[in-house]
C-alpha positions as CSV (number, residue, x, y, z in Angstrom):
1,M,-57.8,-61.1,-145.6
2,P,-54.8,-59.4,-147.0
3,R,-52.9,-61.4,-149.6
4,T,-49.6,-61.3,-147.7
5,L,-51.2,-62.7,-144.6
6,V,-52.7,-65.6,-146.6
7,L,-49.4,-66.3,-148.2
8,G,-47.6,-66.3,-144.8
9,L,-50.1,-68.7,-143.3
10,A,-49.9,-71.0,-146.3
11,G,-46.1,-71.0,-145.9
12,V,-46.4,-71.9,-142.2
13,C,-48.9,-74.6,-143.0
14,V,-46.6,-76.1,-145.6
15,F,-43.7,-76.0,-143.2
16,V,-45.6,-77.8,-140.4
17,V,-46.9,-80.5,-142.7
18,V,-43.5,-81.2,-144.2
19,A,-41.9,-81.2,-140.8
20,A,-44.5,-83.6,-139.4
21,I,-44.1,-86.0,-142.4
22,L,-40.3,-86.0,-142.0
23,T,-40.6,-86.6,-138.3
24,K,-42.7,-89.6,-138.9
25,L,-40.4,-90.9,-141.7
26,M,-37.1,-90.6,-139.7
27,P,-36.2,-93.7,-137.7
28,D,-36.3,-93.4,-133.9
29,P,-34.5,-92.2,-131.7
30,L,-34.1,-88.8,-133.2
31,K,-30.9,-86.8,-132.5
32,D,-30.4,-83.1,-132.6
33,S,-28.9,-83.4,-136.1
34,D,-32.1,-85.2,-137.3
35,Y,-34.2,-82.2,-136.1
36,L,-31.8,-79.9,-137.9
37,V,-32.2,-81.8,-141.1
38,I,-36.0,-81.9,-140.8
39,G,-36.2,-78.1,-140.1
40,S,-33.8,-77.4,-143.1
41,V,-35.8,-79.5,-145.6
42,A,-39.1,-78.2,-144.3
43,T,-37.9,-74.6,-144.7
44,L,-36.5,-75.3,-148.2
45,V,-39.8,-76.8,-149.3
46,A,-41.9,-74.0,-147.8
47,L,-39.7,-71.3,-149.5
48,L,-39.9,-73.2,-152.9
49,V,-43.7,-73.4,-152.6
50,L,-43.9,-69.7,-151.8
51,F,-41.6,-68.8,-154.7
52,V,-43.7,-70.9,-157.2
53,V,-47.0,-69.4,-155.9
54,L,-45.6,-65.9,-156.2
55,L,-44.4,-66.5,-159.7
56,S,-47.7,-68.1,-160.8
57,T,-49.9,-65.4,-159.3
58,S,-48.3,-61.9,-159.2
59,M,-45.7,-62.1,-161.9
60,K,-47.6,-63.4,-164.9
61,A,-45.3,-61.8,-167.5
62,S,-43.3,-64.2,-169.6
63,D,-40.0,-62.5,-168.9
64,V,-40.0,-62.6,-165.1
65,F,-36.2,-63.1,-164.8
66,F,-35.0,-61.3,-167.9
67,R,-35.8,-57.8,-169.0
68,R,-34.7,-56.2,-172.2
69,R,-32.4,-53.2,-171.9
70,R,-33.5,-49.8,-173.2
71,K,-31.6,-48.7,-176.3
């Protein structure tokens, strides 16, 4: 499988798992704002996991965020 497809599926799986956990943790009855918070937190966690995975796999250089200028 292409690497992009695997990363996309992993991001979706992380989102679904976090959303399911937060849905179980929130007290009943859930309002519209509760679902908004659950979706926002699940999106944030999925993007953070994707960012960390990309940094650890494809960008192995020690200076990922900073580059020296040419003189």
